One Martini backbone bead per residue (centre of mass of N, CA, C, O) as a GRO file, in nm:
protein
  287
    1UNK     BB    1   0.058   0.062  -0.025
    2UNK     BB    2   0.295   0.251   0.011
    3UNK     BB    3   0.413   0.199  -0.278
    4UNK     BB    4   0.183   0.319  -0.431
    5UNK     BB    5   0.213   0.596  -0.315
    6UNK     BB    6   0.491   0.662  -0.397
    7UNK     BB    7   0.452   0.621  -0.699
    8UNK     BB    8   0.239   0.840  -0.730
    9UNK     BB    9   0.416   1.074  -0.628
   10UNK     BB   10   0.637   1.027  -0.841
   11UNK     BB   11   0.459   1.086  -1.087
   12UNK     BB   12   0.379   1.369  -1.001
   13UNK     BB   13   0.661   1.482  -0.996
   14UNK     BB   14   0.729   1.421  -1.291
   15UNK     BB   15   0.519   1.591  -1.408
   16UNK     BB   16   0.584   1.851  -1.287
   17UNK     BB   17   0.874   1.863  -1.398
   18UNK     BB   18   0.792   1.860  -1.694
   19UNK     BB   19   0.618   2.112  -1.679
   20UNK     BB   20   0.853   2.305  -1.575
   21UNK     BB   21   1.027   2.257  -1.806
   22UNK     BB   22   0.830   2.361  -2.032
   23UNK     BB   23   0.797   2.634  -1.915
   24UNK     BB   24   1.090   2.720  -1.913
   25UNK     BB   25   1.131   2.677  -2.210
   26UNK     BB   26   0.911   2.874  -2.304
   27UNK     BB   27   1.036   3.121  -2.161
   28UNK     BB   28   1.307   3.119  -2.297
   29UNK     BB   29   1.191   3.147  -2.588
   30UNK     BB   30   1.045   3.417  -2.546
   31UNK     BB   31   1.299   3.568  -2.459
   32UNK     BB   32   1.464   3.517  -2.704
   33UNK     BB   33   1.272   3.630  -2.914
   34UNK     BB   34   1.265   3.914  -2.780
   35UNK     BB   35   1.560   3.987  -2.792
   36UNK     BB   36   1.577   3.953  -3.100
   37UNK     BB   37   1.374   4.172  -3.170
   38UNK     BB   38   1.509   4.405  -3.011
   39UNK     BB   39   1.772   4.379  -3.174
   40UNK     BB   40   1.658   4.447  -3.441
   41UNK     BB   41   1.531   4.708  -3.369
   42UNK     BB   42   1.801   4.850  -3.290
   43UNK     BB   43   1.932   4.814  -3.574
   44UNK     BB   44   1.708   4.974  -3.732
   45UNK     BB   45   1.743   5.231  -3.570
   46UNK     BB   46   2.048   5.272  -3.632
   47UNK     BB   47   2.016   5.283  -3.944
   48UNK     BB   48   1.827   5.524  -3.941
   49UNK     BB   49   2.037   5.712  -3.810
   50UNK     BB   50   2.253   5.690  -4.029
   51UNK     BB   51   2.085   5.784  -4.257
   52UNK     BB   52   2.023   6.069  -4.133
   53UNK     BB   53   2.323   6.140  -4.113
   54UNK     BB   54   2.363   6.142  -4.426
   55UNK     BB   55   2.150   6.346  -4.490
   56UNK     BB   56   2.278   6.572  -4.333
   57UNK     BB   57   2.546   6.575  -4.484
   58UNK     BB   58   2.402   6.645  -4.771
   59UNK     BB   59   2.324   6.915  -4.628
   60UNK     BB   60   2.309   7.236  -4.774
   61UNK     BB   61   2.402   7.599  -4.767
   62UNK     BB   62   2.443   7.970  -4.817
   63UNK     BB   63   2.369   7.996  -4.500
   64UNK     BB   64   2.490   8.057  -4.181
   65UNK     BB   65   2.249   7.988  -3.997
   66UNK     BB   66   2.174   7.715  -4.109
   67UNK     BB   67   2.451   7.583  -4.083
   68UNK     BB   68   2.460   7.593  -3.779
   69UNK     BB   69   2.209   7.421  -3.734
   70UNK     BB   70   2.315   7.174  -3.887
   71UNK     BB   71   2.546   7.116  -3.696
   72UNK     BB   72   2.379   7.067  -3.436
   73UNK     BB   73   2.212   6.829  -3.555
   74UNK     BB   74   2.451   6.644  -3.623
   75UNK     BB   75   2.546   6.622  -3.322
   76UNK     BB   76   2.281   6.484  -3.219
   77UNK     BB   77   2.302   6.230  -3.409
   78UNK     BB   78   2.573   6.119  -3.302
   79UNK     BB   79   2.488   6.093  -2.998
   80UNK     BB   80   2.245   5.904  -3.048
   81UNK     BB   81   2.403   5.666  -3.159
   82UNK     BB   82   2.582   5.623  -2.912
   83UNK     BB   83   2.349   5.558  -2.725
   84UNK     BB   84   2.243   5.314  -2.867
   85UNK     BB   85   2.497   5.135  -2.864
   86UNK     BB   86   2.493   5.158  -2.521
   87UNK     BB   87   2.219   5.014  -2.538
   88UNK     BB   88   2.006   4.791  -2.446
   89UNK     BB   89   1.760   4.615  -2.625
   90UNK     BB   90   1.579   4.573  -2.337
   91UNK     BB   91   1.554   4.892  -2.327
   92UNK     BB   92   1.256   5.020  -2.406
   93UNK     BB   93   1.253   5.305  -2.309
   94UNK     BB   94   1.499   5.405  -2.456
   95UNK     BB   95   1.420   5.320  -2.750
   96UNK     BB   96   1.161   5.493  -2.765
   97UNK     BB   97   1.300   5.759  -2.717
   98UNK     BB   98   1.478   5.744  -2.973
   99UNK     BB   99   1.243   5.733  -3.170
  100UNK     BB  100   1.143   6.019  -3.108
  101UNK     BB  101   1.404   6.167  -3.176
  102UNK     BB  102   1.415   6.080  -3.472
  103UNK     BB  103   1.151   6.213  -3.551
  104UNK     BB  104   1.241   6.502  -3.476
  105UNK     BB  105   1.497   6.518  -3.671
  106UNK     BB  106   1.330   6.475  -3.919
  107UNK     BB  107   1.152   6.725  -3.899
  108UNK     BB  108   1.377   6.924  -3.900
  109UNK     BB  109   1.503   6.853  -4.175
  110UNK     BB  110   1.243   6.926  -4.336
  111UNK     BB  111   1.262   7.226  -4.245
  112UNK     BB  112   1.532   7.278  -4.387
  113UNK     BB  113   1.451   7.212  -4.669
  114UNK     BB  114   1.226   7.423  -4.689
  115UNK     BB  115   1.415   7.663  -4.640
  116UNK     BB  116   1.619   7.626  -4.860
  117UNK     BB  117   1.409   7.625  -5.102
  118UNK     BB  118   1.302   7.908  -5.040
  119UNK     BB  119   1.569   8.060  -5.055
  120UNK     BB  120   1.653   7.970  -5.332
  121UNK     BB  121   1.412   8.083  -5.480
  122UNK     BB  122   1.449   8.372  -5.382
  123UNK     BB  123   1.743   8.397  -5.502
  124UNK     BB  124   1.662   8.359  -5.783
  125UNK     BB  125   1.469   8.588  -5.806
  126UNK     BB  126   1.664   8.817  -5.718
  127UNK     BB  127   1.872   8.755  -5.945
  128UNK     BB  128   1.672   8.799  -6.172
  129UNK     BB  129   1.596   9.095  -6.085
  130UNK     BB  130   1.878   9.207  -6.097
  131UNK     BB  131   1.925   9.146  -6.392
  132UNK     BB  132   1.689   9.306  -6.506
  133UNK     BB  133   1.778   9.571  -6.379
  134UNK     BB  134   2.049   9.593  -6.530
  135UNK     BB  135   1.930   9.580  -6.804
  136UNK     BB  136   1.740   9.828  -6.774
  137UNK     BB  137   1.979  10.034  -6.704
  138UNK     BB  138   2.143   9.975  -6.965
  139UNK     BB  139   1.911  10.068  -7.149
  140UNK     BB  140   1.877  10.346  -7.024
  141UNK     BB  141   2.163  10.441  -7.087
  142UNK     BB  142   2.152  10.401  -7.391
  143UNK     BB  143   1.907  10.586  -7.438
  144UNK     BB  144   2.039  10.834  -7.311
  145UNK     BB  145   2.289  10.841  -7.501
  146UNK     BB  146   2.123  10.867  -7.763
  147UNK     BB  147   1.979  11.128  -7.674
  148UNK     BB  148   2.226  11.294  -7.628
  149UNK     BB  149   2.331  11.266  -7.925
  150UNK     BB  150   2.076  11.384  -8.058
  151UNK     BB  151   2.076  11.655  -7.906
  152UNK     BB  152   2.358  11.736  -7.995
  153UNK     BB  153   2.303  11.718  -8.296
  154UNK     BB  154   2.069  11.921  -8.298
  155UNK     BB  155   2.223  12.148  -8.169
  156UNK     BB  156   2.431  12.152  -8.394
  157UNK     BB  157   2.233  12.208  -8.623
  158UNK     BB  158   2.103  12.468  -8.498
  159UNK     BB  159   2.371  12.619  -8.470
  160UNK     BB  160   2.440  12.599  -8.773
  161UNK     BB  161   2.158  12.707  -8.880
  162UNK     BB  162   2.198  12.997  -8.717
  163UNK     BB  163   2.394  13.093  -8.905
  164UNK     BB  164   2.503  13.362  -9.067
  165UNK     BB  165   2.492  13.430  -9.411
  166UNK     BB  166   2.651  13.492  -9.737
  167UNK     BB  167   2.626  13.699 -10.036
  168UNK     BB  168   2.794  13.882 -10.276
  169UNK     BB  169   3.085  13.935 -10.240
  170UNK     BB  170   3.239  14.265 -10.266
  171UNK     BB  171   3.514  14.475 -10.415
  172UNK     BB  172   3.552  14.824 -10.466
  173UNK     BB  173   3.670  15.115 -10.642
  174UNK     BB  174   3.702  15.467 -10.580
  175UNK     BB  175   3.683  15.784 -10.689
  176UNK     BB  176   3.630  16.127 -10.649
  177UNK     BB  177   3.361  16.076 -10.835
  178UNK     BB  178   3.219  15.814 -10.754
  179UNK     BB  179   3.384  15.589 -10.929
  180UNK     BB  180   3.471  15.324 -11.076
  181UNK     BB  181   3.800  15.167 -11.020
  182UNK     BB  182   4.152  15.036 -11.120
  183UNK     BB  183   4.323  15.272 -11.031
  184UNK     BB  184   4.543  15.324 -10.785
  185UNK     BB  185   4.586  15.654 -10.817
  186UNK     BB  186   4.253  15.710 -10.784
  187UNK     BB  187   4.195  15.604 -10.517
  188UNK     BB  188   3.985  15.676 -10.203
  189UNK     BB  189   3.802  15.409 -10.190
  190UNK     BB  190   3.632  15.135 -10.044
  191UNK     BB  191   3.382  14.871 -10.139
  192UNK     BB  192   3.174  14.663  -9.952
  193UNK     BB  193   2.949  14.400 -10.060
  194UNK     BB  194   2.643  14.240  -9.922
  195UNK     BB  195   2.447  13.950  -9.823
  196UNK     BB  196   2.218  13.858  -9.589
  197UNK     BB  197   2.061  13.583  -9.545
  198UNK     BB  198   1.797  13.385  -9.503
  199UNK     BB  199   1.712  13.303  -9.148
  200UNK     BB  200   1.493  13.172  -8.908
  201UNK     BB  201   1.715  13.062  -8.690
  202UNK     BB  202   1.830  13.335  -8.651
  203UNK     BB  203   1.891  13.573  -8.465
  204UNK     BB  204   1.753  13.851  -8.367
  205UNK     BB  205   1.884  14.169  -8.465
  206UNK     BB  206   2.191  14.303  -8.415
  207UNK     BB  207   2.447  14.318  -8.672
  208UNK     BB  208   2.792  14.285  -8.708
  209UNK     BB  209   3.014  14.372  -8.981
  210UNK     BB  210   3.335  14.252  -9.076
  211UNK     BB  211   3.644  14.400  -9.234
  212UNK     BB  212   3.948  14.264  -9.406
  213UNK     BB  213   4.199  14.452  -9.557
  214UNK     BB  214   4.432  14.364  -9.807
  215UNK     BB  215   4.720  14.408  -9.949
  216UNK     BB  216   4.948  14.269 -10.168
  217UNK     BB  217   5.130  14.211  -9.890
  218UNK     BB  218   4.919  14.144  -9.646
  219UNK     BB  219   4.831  14.420  -9.535
  220UNK     BB  220   4.648  14.583  -9.308
  221UNK     BB  221   4.391  14.798  -9.337
  222UNK     BB  222   4.383  15.118  -9.157
  223UNK     BB  223   4.213  15.338  -8.925
  224UNK     BB  224   4.044  15.514  -8.690
  225UNK     BB  225   3.793  15.293  -8.703
  226UNK     BB  226   3.926  15.073  -8.580
  227UNK     BB  227   3.862  14.730  -8.445
  228UNK     BB  228   3.788  14.485  -8.207
  229UNK     BB  229   3.735  14.130  -8.249
  230UNK     BB  230   3.544  13.813  -8.240
  231UNK     BB  231   3.596  13.471  -8.354
  232UNK     BB  232   3.544  13.223  -8.155
  233UNK     BB  233   3.758  13.381  -7.956
  234UNK     BB  234   3.921  13.529  -8.189
  235UNK     BB  235   4.121  13.789  -8.223
  236UNK     BB  236   4.060  14.095  -8.419
  237UNK     BB  237   4.127  14.325  -8.686
  238UNK     BB  238   3.951  14.589  -8.845
  239UNK     BB  239   3.886  14.806  -9.096
  240UNK     BB  240   3.572  14.765  -9.077
  241UNK     BB  241   3.210  14.844  -9.002
  242UNK     BB  242   2.868  14.722  -8.951
  243UNK     BB  243   2.526  14.778  -8.851
  244UNK     BB  244   2.238  14.565  -8.843
  245UNK     BB  245   1.886  14.476  -8.879
  246UNK     BB  246   1.819  14.142  -8.805
  247UNK     BB  247   1.496  13.942  -8.911
  248UNK     BB  248   1.569  13.688  -9.124
  249UNK     BB  249   1.611  13.862  -9.353
  250UNK     BB  250   1.728  13.999  -9.629
  251UNK     BB  251   2.047  14.176  -9.629
  252UNK     BB  252   2.191  14.487  -9.748
  253UNK     BB  253   2.533  14.589  -9.752
  254UNK     BB  254   2.769  14.852  -9.690
  255UNK     BB  255   3.138  14.912  -9.685
  256UNK     BB  256   3.352  15.157  -9.594
  257UNK     BB  257   3.704  15.259  -9.691
  258UNK     BB  258   3.880  15.515  -9.548
  259UNK     BB  259   4.183  15.684  -9.514
  260UNK     BB  260   4.380  15.599  -9.739
  261UNK     BB  261   4.679  15.717  -9.862
  262UNK     BB  262   4.760  15.447 -10.035
  263UNK     BB  263   4.781  15.263 -10.348
  264UNK     BB  264   4.865  14.967 -10.479
  265UNK     BB  265   4.970  14.743 -10.697
  266UNK     BB  266   4.712  14.473 -10.714
  267UNK     BB  267   4.587  14.246 -10.486
  268UNK     BB  268   4.288  14.269 -10.309
  269UNK     BB  269   4.161  14.162  -9.987
  270UNK     BB  270   3.843  14.042  -9.851
  271UNK     BB  271   3.704  13.996  -9.513
  272UNK     BB  272   3.417  13.846  -9.379
  273UNK     BB  273   3.237  13.906  -9.063
  274UNK     BB  274   3.126  13.775  -8.768
  275UNK     BB  275   3.108  13.653  -8.439
  276UNK     BB  276   3.056  13.350  -8.559
  277UNK     BB  277   3.169  13.399  -8.867
  278UNK     BB  278   3.242  13.360  -9.188
  279UNK     BB  279   3.157  13.523  -9.515
  280UNK     BB  280   3.408  13.564  -9.682
  281UNK     BB  281   3.579  13.628  -9.994
  282UNK     BB  282   3.760  13.889 -10.193
  283UNK     BB  283   3.864  14.057 -10.485
  284UNK     BB  284   4.117  14.310 -10.610
  285UNK     BB  285   4.225  14.476 -10.897
  286UNK     BB  286   4.509  14.684 -10.944
  287UNK     BB  287   4.694  14.915 -11.175
   0.00000   0.00000   0.00000
């Protein structure tokens, strides 16, 4: 009877032992599986962090402020990778914390990408606007230069067109009977005649015409009525002059040269001027 009881107890203990062994084996298997899963999860998290680190390394900008922020974020990623490496896979609290930090760093990187793209777009627009402004400025300068040249040309044309000109310049010699002569011994005065031609562009008002008469030796003939004048800033001495009222219409005028003591044989030359320009030359032969 006692033997049967002992056997029953022994069988029970064997069954319990087998059950405990099975339970322990199951628990060990579960634990091993969990550790393996957590290790894989840690490795995946580490790989994601390294990938993020590479993404940060490839990210750059032309802006100092963003570059400084990028350097700070890169340092955070490097430190986080080191912390993950030194954390046990079974420390699920830390692993979950690192996953959140990974998500935060990814969000920050996306914000950097948006900022850099926006700034690059703005920079391109500003560059394009600046280039367009430079082109417009260059075009404005070109147009201004062309206008200035046109104005100068027109001003020059107006200035040229406003100069009074003459025609019919002639010099003759007169004797004491007030008749034309070509005998040098009989000449008592010289008469220069010309016409100021019509010019609506010329200034209206008094105009003085100057003559310079030179004898055959090229010596300027003068008397007490001689005066000094200027043509385009160059001073000259005239033999005689006369002022007329010029109103844009043709004006005929005569200028006498008197009180010359003697006249030699040869060719006499007369030059006529206003203070703006030369009106021409003419010659007279005295025998």
